[in-house]
LUMKOLKOL-377127 format. One record per residue (C-alpha): residue number from 0; residue in three letters; z, y, x. Coordinates in steps of 0.25 Angstrom, whole numbers, plus 5000, padded with zeros to 4 digits. Each point is the difference from the previous one (the first is absolute). Example, Ala and Ser with C-alpha at 12.3 -4.5 7.8 and 13.67 -1.06 7.14 Angstrom:
// LUMKOLKOL-377127
 seq type   pz   py   px
   0  ala 5031 4982 5049
   1  ser 4998 5014 5006
This chain:
// LUMKOLKOL-377127
 seq type   pz   py   px
   0  met 5127 4866 4959
   1  leu 4993 5014 5001
   2  asp 4992 5002 5013
   3  his 5004 5015 5000
   4  leu 5008 5010 4991
   5  ile 4997 5015 5001
   6  lys 5012 5006 4994
   7  gly 5001 5014 4993
   8  ala 4986 5005 5002
   9  thr 4993 5011 4992
  10  val 4989 4992 4994
  11  ala 4986 5007 4998
  12  asp 4994 4987 4994
  13  gly 4985 5005 5000
  14  thr 4998 5002 4985
  15  gly 5004 5015 5000
  16  ala 5012 4997 4992
  17  pro 5013 5008 5004
  18  ser 5006 4994 5013
  19  tyr 5014 4992 4998
  20  val 5010 4995 5010
  21  ala 5000 4984 5001
  22  asp 5002 4988 5008
  23  val 4988 4993 5003
  24  gly 5000 4985 5004
  25  ile 4988 4993 5007
  26  arg 4998 4985 5001
  27  asp 4987 4992 5005
  28  gly 4992 5013 5002
  29  arg 5003 5005 4986
  30  ile 5009 5010 4993
  31  val 5009 4991 4991
  32  ala 5011 5009 4996
  33  ile 5001 5015 4997
  34  ala 5014 5004 4994
  35  glu 5011 5011 5000
  36  pro 5007 5001 5013
  37  gly 5010 4990 5002
  38  thr 4996 4990 4989
  39  val 4991 4991 5009
  40  thr 5009 4988 5002
  41  glu 4991 4990 5007
  42  pro 5003 4999 5015
  43  ala 4990 5006 5010
  44  arg 4997 4996 5014
  45  ser 4999 5014 5004
  46  ala 5003 5014 4993
  47  glu 4999 5014 5002
  48  asp 5006 5013 4994
  49  ala 4989 5009 4996
  50  thr 5009 5011 4994
  51  gly 4992 5013 5000
  52  leu 4987 4993 5003
  53  val 4987 4999 4992
  54  leu 4995 4986 4998
  55  ala 4985 5000 4996
  56  pro 4989 4989 4999
  57  gly 4992 4999 5013
  58  phe 4989 5010 5000
  59  val 4986 4996 4998
  60  asp 4988 5006 5008
  61  pro 4987 4998 4992
  62  his 4991 5005 5011
  63  thr 5002 4995 5014
  64  his 4991 4994 5012
  65  tyr 5010 4990 5006
  66  asp 4990 4989 5000
  67  ala 5000 4999 5015
  68  gln 5013 5007 5004
  69  leu 5008 4989 4993
  70  phe 4996 4990 5010
  71  trp 5007 5008 5012
  72  asp 5010 5007 4991
  73  pro 5005 4991 4989
  74  tyr 5010 5011 4996
  75  ala 4989 5010 4996
  76  thr 5006 5011 5007
  77  pro 5003 5011 4997
  78  ser 4998 4997 4985
  79  met 5011 4990 4999
  80  asn 5010 5009 5007
  81  his 4997 5010 4989
  82  gly 5004 4990 4989
  83  val 4986 4994 4997
  84  thr 5001 4985 4997
  85  thr 4986 4997 4994
  86  val 4987 5005 5005
  87  ala 4986 4999 4995
  88  gly 4989 4998 5011
  89  gly 4985 4998 5000
  90  asn 4997 5014 4995
  91  cys 4987 5008 5001
  92  gly 4991 4989 5001
  93  phe 5005 4995 5014
  94  thr 5006 4987 5003
  95  leu 5001 4990 5011
  96  ala 4995 4989 4992
  97  pro 4991 4993 4996
  98  leu 4993 4998 5014
  99  asn 4987 4991 5001
 100  pro 5003 4988 5009
 101  asp 4985 5000 5004
 102  arg 5001 5014 5006
 103  pro 5012 5001 5009
 104  gly 4996 5014 5003
 105  asp 5004 5005 4987
 106  ala 5014 5000 5004
 107  asp 4997 5010 5011
 108  tyr 4992 5009 4990
 109  thr 5012 5000 4990
 110  arg 5009 5004 5011
 111  arg 4991 5012 5005
 112  met 4998 5004 4985
 113  met 5015 5000 4997
 114  ser 5002 5008 5013
 115  arg 4990 5010 4996
 116  val 5002 5001 4985
 117  glu 5015 4998 4999
 118  gly 5005 5006 5014
 119  met 5006 4987 5005
 120  ser 5001 4997 5015
 121  leu 4989 4991 5004
 122  val 5008 4994 5011
 123  ala 5011 4997 4990
 124  leu 4990 4994 4990
 125  glu 4995 4991 5012
 126  arg 5013 4996 5005
 127  gly 5010 5000 4988
 128  ala 4993 4991 4990
 129  pro 4996 4986 5002
 130  trp 4986 5001 4993
 131  asn 5001 4985 4997
 132  trp 4995 5000 4985
 133  his 4987 5000 4993
 134  gly 5003 4999 4985
 135  phe 5009 5011 4993
 136  gly 5010 4989 4997
 137  glu 5001 4996 5014
 138  tyr 5003 5015 5003
 139  leu 5011 5000 4990
 140  asp 5005 4986 5005
 141  ala 5001 5006 5015
 142  leu 5010 5011 4994
 143  glu 5008 4991 4992
 144  gly 5014 4999 5005
 145  arg 4999 5010 5011
 146  thr 5003 5013 4993
 147  ala 5012 5008 4996
 148  val 4994 5007 4989
 149  asn 4993 4994 4988
 150  ala 4985 5003 5001
 151  gly 4988 4998 4991
 152  phe 4985 5003 5003
 153  met 4987 5004 4994
 154  val 4987 4994 5005
 155  gly 4992 5010 5007
 156  his 4985 5002 4995
 157  cys 4996 5002 5014
 158  ala 5004 4987 5005
 159  leu 4994 4993 4988
 160  arg 4986 5007 5003
 161  arg 5001 4997 5015
 162  his 5004 4985 4998
 163  val 4988 4998 4991
 164  met 4989 5010 5005
 165  gly 5003 5001 5015
 166  glu 4994 5013 5006
 167  asp 4992 5002 4988
 168  ala 5013 5004 4993
 169  ile 4997 5014 5006
 170  gly 4989 5006 4993
 171  gly 4996 4987 4992
 172  gln 5001 4995 4986
 173  pro 5004 4986 4997
 174  thr 4990 4990 4994
 175  pro 5004 4993 4988
 176  ala 5004 4988 5008
 177  gln 5008 5009 5009
 178  leu 5007 5007 4989
 179  glu 5004 4986 4994
 180  glu 5006 4996 5013
 181  met 5007 5013 5001
 182  leu 5006 4997 4986
 183  arg 5004 4986 5004
 184  leu 5007 5005 5012
 185  phe 5007 5010 4992
 186  his 5005 4990 4989
 187  glu 5004 4991 5012
 188  ala 5009 5011 5005
 189  met 5006 5004 4987
 190  asp 5003 4985 4998
 191  ala 5008 5000 5013
 192  gly 5008 5012 4995
 193  ala 4992 5013 5003
 194  trp 5004 5011 4991
 195  gly 4985 5005 4996
 196  leu 4990 5009 5006
 197  ser 5000 5012 5009
 198  thr 4988 5008 5003
 199  thr 4995 5013 5006
 200  gln 4988 5009 4998
 201  ser 5007 5011 5007
 202  ser 4991 5008 5010
 203  thr 5011 5001 5010
 204  his 5000 4985 5002
 205  ser 4992 4995 5012
 206  asp 5001 4988 5008
 207  gly 5001 4998 5015
 208  asp 4986 5003 5003
 209  gly 5001 5013 4992
 210  gln 4992 4994 4988
 211  pro 5004 5001 4985
 212  val 5009 4988 4998
 213  ala 4994 4988 4992
 214  ser 5005 5003 4986
 215  arg 4994 5014 5000
 216  his 4987 4994 4999
 217  ala 5004 4992 4987
 218  glu 4993 5004 4987
 219  pro 5007 5001 4987
 220  gly 4995 4986 4996
 221  glu 5007 4993 5011
 222  leu 5013 5008 4998
 223  leu 5000 4996 4985
 224  ala 4997 4986 5003
 225  leu 5012 5000 5009
 226  ser 5008 5007 4990
 227  arg 4997 4990 4989
 228  ala 5005 4989 5010
 229  val 5013 5007 5001
 230  gly 5002 4999 4985
 231  glu 4999 4985 5001
 232  his 5013 4998 5008
 233  glu 5015 5002 4997
 234  gly 5007 5012 5006
 235  thr 4989 5007 5006
 236  gln 4995 5014 5001
 237  ile 4990 5010 5007
 238  glu 5002 5011 5010
 239  ala 4988 5009 5003
 240  ile 4997 5012 5008
 241  val 4988 5009 4998
 242  ala 4996 5013 5007
 243  gly 5006 5008 4989
 244  cys 5014 4995 5002
 245  leu 5001 5010 5011
 246  asp 4997 5012 4991
 247  gln 4994 4999 4987
 248  phe 4992 4988 4993
 249  ala 4985 5001 4997
 250  asp 4997 4996 4986
 251  ala 4993 4987 5005
 252  glu 5013 4997 5008
 253  ile 5008 5001 4987
 254  asp 4990 4991 4993
 255  leu 5000 4989 5011
 256  leu 5016 5000 5000
 257  val 5001 4999 4985
 258  glu 4989 4989 4999
 259  met 5007 4992 5011
 260  ser 5014 5001 4994
 261  ala 4994 4997 4986
 262  ala 4992 4988 5005
 263  ala 5012 4994 5006
 264  gly 5010 5003 4989
 265  arg 5009 5004 5012
 266  pro 5006 5012 5005
 267  leu 4993 5007 5012
 268  asn 5008 5010 5009
 269  trp 4994 5010 5010
 270  asn 5006 5009 5010
 271  val 5003 5011 5003
 272  leu 5002 5010 4990
 273  thr 5002 5013 5008
 274  ile 5008 5011 4992
 275  asp 4998 5014 5004
 276  ala 5003 5012 4991
 277  ala 4989 5008 5008
 278  val 4990 4990 4993
 279  pro 5005 4999 4986
 280  glu 4987 4993 4995
 281  arg 5002 4988 5008
 282  val 5011 4992 4993
 283  pro 4993 5002 4986
 284  arg 4987 4995 5005
 285  gln 5006 4988 5008
 286  leu 5008 4996 4988
 287  gln 4987 5000 4991
 288  ala 4997 4986 5006
 289  ser 5013 4995 4994
 290  glu 4998 5006 4986
 291  arg 4986 4994 5000
 292  ala 5004 4987 5004
 293  arg 5011 4998 4989
 294  ala 4989 5004 4990
 295  ala 4991 4989 5006
 296  gly 5010 4989 5001
 297  gly 5004 5002 5014
 298  arg 5011 5007 5008
 299  ile 4999 5008 5012
 300  val 5012 5004 5008
 301  ala 5001 5011 5010
 302  leu 5009 4999 5012
 303  thr 5006 5012 5006
 304  met 5010 5003 5010
 305  pro 5014 5007 4997
 306  ile 5001 5006 5014
 307  leu 4992 5007 5010
 308  thr 4996 4989 5010
 309  pro 5003 5004 5014
 310  met 4987 4998 5008
 311  asn 4994 5005 5013
 312  met 4986 5004 5005
 313  ser 4993 5000 5013
 314  leu 4986 5005 5004
 315  gly 5000 4988 5010
 316  thr 5001 4988 4992
 317  phe 4995 4996 4986
 318  cys 5008 5006 4989
 319  ala 4998 5007 4986
 320  leu 4993 5012 5007
 321  asn 4988 4991 5003
 322  leu 4998 4997 4986
 323  ile 4997 5015 4997
 324  pro 4985 5001 4998
 325  gly 4993 5002 5013
 326  trp 5012 5000 5008
 327  gly 4999 4985 5004
 328  asp 4987 5003 5008
 329  val 5007 5010 5009
 330  leu 5014 4993 5001
 331  gly 4993 4987 5003
 332  leu 4993 5005 5012
 333  pro 5006 4996 5014
 334  ile 5012 5009 5004
 335  pro 4992 5010 5010
 336  asp 4989 5002 4990
 337  arg 5010 5001 4988
 338  ile 5007 5011 5008
 339  ala 4987 5007 5003
 340  lys 4995 5000 4985
 341  leu 5014 5004 4995
 342  arg 5000 5012 5009
 343  asp 4986 5005 4995
 344  pro 5003 5011 4989
 345  ala 4988 4996 4992
 346  val 5004 4986 4999
 347  arg 5014 5004 4996
 348  glu 4995 5009 4990
 349  glu 4991 4989 4994
 350  met 5012 4990 5000
 351  leu 5009 5010 4993
 352  arg 4989 5003 4989
 353  arg 4998 4985 4997
 354  ala 5015 4998 5000
 355  asn 5002 5011 4990
 356  ser 4988 4996 4991
 357  ser 5001 4992 4987
 358  glu 4995 4987 5007
 359  ala 5013 5000 5008
 360  gly 5008 4997 4988
 361  val 5014 4997 5002
 362  phe 4998 5001 5015
 363  arg 5000 5015 4998
 364  arg 5015 4999 5000
 365  leu 4999 4997 5015
 366  thr 4993 5013 5004
 367  his 5011 5010 5000
 368  phe 5001 4999 5015
 369  gly 5009 5011 5002
 370  arg 5011 4992 4993
 371  tyr 4999 4989 5010
 372  val 5012 4997 5009
 373  ile 4998 4995 5014
 374  gly 5006 4987 5003
 375  asp 5000 4993 5013
 376  thr 4992 5007 5012
 377  tyr 4995 4994 5013
 378  ser 4996 5012 5009
 379  ala 5007 5011 5008
 380  ala 4992 5010 4992
 381  asn 5006 4996 4987
 382  ala 5015 5000 5005
 383  gly 5009 5005 4990
 384  leu 4990 4999 4988
 385  thr 5007 4988 4994
 386  gly 5006 5003 4986
 387  arg 4992 5014 4999
 388  val 4991 5004 4989
 389  val 4985 5002 5003
 390  gln 4999 5013 4993
 391  asp 5011 5006 5009
 392  ile 4994 4995 5012
 393  ala 4986 5005 4995
 394  ala 5006 5014 4998
 395  glu 5005 5001 5014
 396  arg 4987 4996 5006
 397  gly 4991 5008 4990
 398  gln 4992 4988 4995
 399  asp 4998 4994 4987
 400  ala 5008 4988 4996
 401  phe 4989 4989 5002
 402  his 4996 5006 5013
 403  cys 5014 5001 5005
 404  leu 5003 4985 4996
 405  val 4987 4995 5007
 406  glu 5004 5007 5013
 407  ile 5014 4994 4999
 408  cys 4994 4986 4998
 409  ala 4989 5002 5011
 410  ala 5011 5003 5010
 411  asp 5006 4986 4997
 412  gln 4986 4994 5000
 413  met 5002 4998 4985
 414  arg 5013 4992 5001
 415  thr 5008 5011 4993
 416  val 5008 4995 4987
 417  leu 4998 5009 4988
 418  trp 5009 5001 4988
 419  pro 4993 5006 4988
 420  met 5010 5008 4991
 421  pro 4997 4997 4985
 422  thr 4995 5011 4991
 423  asp 5005 4993 4987
 424  asn 5015 5001 5003
 425  asp 5002 5012 4990
 426  pro 5008 4999 4988
 427  ala 4988 5001 4991
 428  ser 4994 4987 5006
 429  trp 5014 4993 4999
 430  glu 5001 5003 4985
 431  leu 4986 4995 4998
 432  arg 5004 4987 5007
 433  arg 5012 4999 4991
 434  arg 4991 5002 4987
 435  thr 4989 4990 5005
 436  trp 5010 4989 5003
 437  glu 5003 5000 4985
 438  his 4986 4995 4997
 439  glu 5000 4985 4996
 440  asp 4989 4997 5009
 441  val 5006 5007 5013
 442  met 5008 4992 5009
 443  leu 5007 5002 5014
 444  gly 4993 4994 5012
 445  gly 4989 5001 5010
 446  ser 5009 4999 5012
 447  asp 4989 4993 5008
 448  ala 5011 4993 5008
 449  gly 4995 4992 5011
 450  ala 4988 5008 5002
 451  his 4997 5013 5007
 452  leu 5011 4997 5009
 453  asp 5000 5011 5010
 454  arg 4995 5011 4991
 455  met 5009 4999 4987
 456  cys 5013 4994 4995
 457  gly 5000 4998 4985
 458  ala 5010 4988 5000
 459  pro 5012 5008 4999
 460  tyr 4996 5007 4986
 461  thr 5011 4991 4993
 462  thr 5012 5006 5007
 463  arg 4995 5014 5001
 464  phe 4996 5000 4986
 465  ile 5014 4996 4995
 466  gly 5007 5009 5010
 467  asp 4992 5011 4994
 468  cys 5003 4996 4986
 469  leu 5015 5000 5003
 470  arg 5002 5012 5009
 471  gly 4987 5007 5001
 472  arg 4990 5005 4990
 473  lys 5006 4990 4989
 474  leu 4987 4999 4993
 475  val 5005 4987 4993
 476  gly 5013 4994 4999
 477  leu 5005 4988 5008
 478  glu 4998 4989 4989
 479  arg 4986 5005 4997
 480  ala 4997 5001 5015
 481  val 5004 4986 5002
 482  arg 4992 4995 4989
 483  met 4988 5007 5006
 484  leu 5001 4992 5013
 485  thr 5004 4986 4994
 486  asp 4997 4996 4985
 487  asp 4988 5009 4998
 488  pro 4992 4994 5012
 489  ala 5006 4986 4997
 490  arg 4995 5001 4986
 491  leu 4986 5005 5004
 492  leu 4999 4989 5010
 493  gly 5005 4990 4990
 494  leu 5011 4995 5009
 495  arg 5008 4989 4994
 496  glu 5015 5003 4999
 497  arg 5000 5011 5011
 498  gly 5002 5015 4999
 499  arg 5013 5000 4992
 500  ile 5015 4996 5002
 501  ala 5001 4990 4989
 502  glu 5006 4986 4999
 503  gly 4990 4990 5004
 504  tyr 4992 5010 5008
 505  his 4997 4998 5015
 506  ala 5011 5006 5008
 507  asp 4991 5010 5007
 508  leu 5010 5012 5001
 509  val 5002 5012 5008
 510  leu 5014 5006 5002
 511  phe 5000 5015 5004
 512  asp 5010 5012 5002
 513  pro 4995 5011 4990
 514  glu 5006 5010 5009
 515  arg 4992 4996 5012
 516  ile 4987 4993 4995
 517  asp 4988 5007 5007
 518  ala 4989 4997 5011
 519  gly 5001 5006 5014
 520  gln 4989 5007 5007
 521  ala 4987 4993 5004
 522  arg 5000 4996 5014
 523  leu 4990 4993 5009
 524  val 5004 4987 5006
 525  his 4993 4989 5008
 526  asp 5004 4987 4994
 527  leu 4987 4993 4996
 528  pro 4994 4989 5007
 529  gly 4994 5005 5013
 530  asp 5010 5012 5000
 531  ser 4991 5007 4989
 532  pro 5006 5012 4994
 533  arg 5004 5003 4985
 534  leu 5008 5010 4992
 535  asp 5014 4995 4995
 536  ser 5011 5006 4992
 537  arg 5014 4996 5000
 538  ala 5007 4998 4986
 539  met 5013 5007 4997
 540  gly 5010 4995 4990
 541  ile 4995 4986 4998
 542  val 5012 4991 5001
 543  ser 4993 4987 4996
 544  val 4987 4994 4996
 545  arg 4999 4986 4994
 546  val 4988 4991 4998
 547  gly 5002 4988 4991
 548  gly 5015 5002 5002
 549  thr 5000 5000 5015
 550  glu 5003 5012 5008
 551  thr 4989 5006 5008
 552  ile 5005 5013 5004
 553  arg 5014 5005 5002
 554  asp 5003 5014 5004
 555  asp 4985 5002 5003
 556  glu 5000 4989 5010
 557  ile 4992 4987 4998
 558  thr 5008 4987 4998
 559  gly 4989 4991 5005
 560  ala 4999 4992 4987
 561  val 4986 4997 4994
 562  pro 5003 4997 4985
 563  gly 4987 5006 4995
 564  arg 4990 4993 4992
 565  val 4985 5001 4999
 566  leu 4998 5003 4985
 567  arg 4989 4993 4994
 568  ser 4992 5004 4987
 569  gly 5004 4992 4988
 570  arg 5012 4994 5007
 571  asp 5007 5013 5003
 572  thr 4992 5009 4992
 573  glu 4997 5001 4985
 574  thr 4988 5006 4993
 575  val 5001 5014 4997
 576  ser 4989 5001 4990
 577  thr 4993 5013 4995
 578  arg 4996 4993 4987
 579  gly 5013 5000 4993
């Protein structure tokens, strides 16, 4: 007997092939029947009429930071609401394990680092996760059986370094014995099911003490030793971030990424490829890494987002503006001192000079202050400004845009919410995106879901992208759009029997209304442990989400079921070799 029968759905099977109408039968968590409507004769415990609806494989998000959130939110909201059934965590060099049992304070260090570098609520991290593990396998075991989505995790280089080197991980180099111990821990983690290595050398990544995170101090020899270790395990790969990911790679960065992938014989992915027609030289430069990797026996894949991710800014709390060279020194001051500095014309002039210089890289995109929209305000002086564009207010006041923005924020004691309007929302940039997506080493992803919770909301990229493909810009057709969100990431990650609708595959499925699928506006909610805030977005047009055949979402409402699995390398992933 079938557990469930979906009747008359338009099946976009994930391969990119033309969609077709079929009945799909599910039993024991697998797809066991795909047939013309009305021809499945086996009885089913439940059935539904899906006429006019699209049935697709569950979406796969290759770059998330749900490592902590899954403990207090097993439903990985809002990703699962938007059709995501599998998430890849442990990215950017940051994981919650391993933790050295001889240094209990390392857990606090890790929490403070994650709060700073990934914008997670410190209160939520402290209250929401049990922190009862030491080894990476113990961390995976702690999640087993308690998630609604499937989840796999890389091992963070920072945690490996901290475990072995302690405080010397910041600024120090491992002794030969310490490197051997780091490799032993890493092999142990991959034996337990870790997906491989994640690391960062990005200049934007600092720990809770404001110091460069541990992996930023690693020299190439250490990174290559860890990369070679990746190649000794089945179903593994590398994720790496360097400073040039934000704008354009330096030659040495390309050399390093190529050598790491070739040493492992595994794919290496990085994020995020920013596509902007105003900077036409960026995409060719970034994709040189992929071309050189293939020539050297490796593969480098760039993740890029198919939407403009909603995000907010503030002069009062840590956000991307702090990462502009020189800005952190001012925006890190106590509020009264910060206001005084920002009101100094000479200080503002120097800040703008540095923000518009080449050293600011991709952050130059954030400096068009006249295009900012005022969000929530908190003072009588700012009454009526919510929803207004800064350049209009500045014109009324006879101020330049940045001065105007500073005065608005100062009236709120820096609490004002600011919404930057993107500068790359022009037809030329969208056409450049469409062409770039055709490259064999470019893949959709980079949502950062689970991180930067009160500043950005990338999780809904799946529904927003498909809605745009069906009813908006229509840059790609339905079948290809589905493949880009399902089979493409599943194949890169080596997921076994996931990413397609095919007999024998896991019944990770999303059923949606093509006339309605979309994502709602980002909104600030307070639903984290400790009443901490985050941005959320409702899904529209998602009728049902199934993980392993069990329904987890019905009409954008969580069912409460937790059928997800911790996906472990080798068992649940197969090797994606770069060596043919």
